C-alpha positions in Angstrom: -28.3 21.2 -19.2 -26.2 19.7 -16.6 -28.3 16.8 -16.3 -27.9 15.9 -19.9 -24.3 16.2 -19.7 -23.9 13.9 -16.8 -26.3 11.5 -18.5 -24.2 11.4 -21.7 -21.0 10.9 -19.6 -22.6 8.1 -17.5 -24.0 6.5 -20.7 -21.0 6.5 -22.4 -19.0 4.9 -19.4 -21.6 2.3 -19.2 -21.2 1.6 -22.6 -17.6 1.1 -23.0 -17.6 -0.9 -19.6 -20.5 -3.2 -21.2 -18.6 -3.8 -24.5 -15.5 -4.6 -22.8 -17.3 -7.4 -20.5 -19.4 -8.9 -23.3 -16.4 -9.1 -25.4 -14.5 -10.9 -22.6 -17.4 -13.5 -22.1 -18.1 -14.1 -25.9 -14.0 -15.0 -26.2 -13.9 -17.4 -23.2 -17.4 -18.7 -24.2 -19.0 -18.3 -21.1 -22.6 -17.9 -22.3 -24.4 -17.9 -19.0 -22.5 -14.9 -17.7 -22.8 -13.1 -21.1 -26.4 -13.4 -20.9 -26.7 -11.9 -17.3 -24.3 -9.5 -18.4 -26.8 -8.2 -20.8 -30.0 -8.4 -18.7 -28.0 -6.7 -16.0 -27.0 -3.9 -18.5 -30.6 -3.5 -19.9 -31.7 -2.8 -16.4 -29.3 -0.2 -15.9 -29.7 1.3 -19.1 -33.4 1.8 -18.4 -32.6 3.2 -14.9 -30.1 5.9 -16.7 -32.4 6.6 -19.5 -35.9 6.5 -17.6 -35.2 7.6 -14.2 -38.7 8.5 -13.0 -40.0 5.2 -14.4 -37.4 3.4 -12.8 -38.2 4.9 -9.3 -41.6 4.5 -9.6 -41.4 0.6 -10.5 -38.8 0.4 -7.4 -41.4 2.2 -5.1 -44.2 -0.2 -6.3 -42.2 -3.4 -5.9 -41.1 -2.2 -2.5 -44.8 -1.6 -1.5 -45.6 -4.8 -2.7 -42.8 -6.6 -0.7 -43.8 -4.9 2.5 -47.4 -5.7 2.2 -46.5 -9.5 1.7 -44.9 -9.7 4.9 -47.0 -7.6 7.1 
């Protein structure tokens, strides 16, 4: 119950922040920053809504990175 409440609050705050940034970049015609913001937002949204899958992906990437430098 608490996890759902916290996730709802975080996703609402995230959405409001994203909308402000996107409209600001769109208004100033900064297309590179707009696309970068949207890609970062997609990654953050994935981590918020699928935390276990995000942890698994980051664990696999960390293991791969460490194995490359051994």
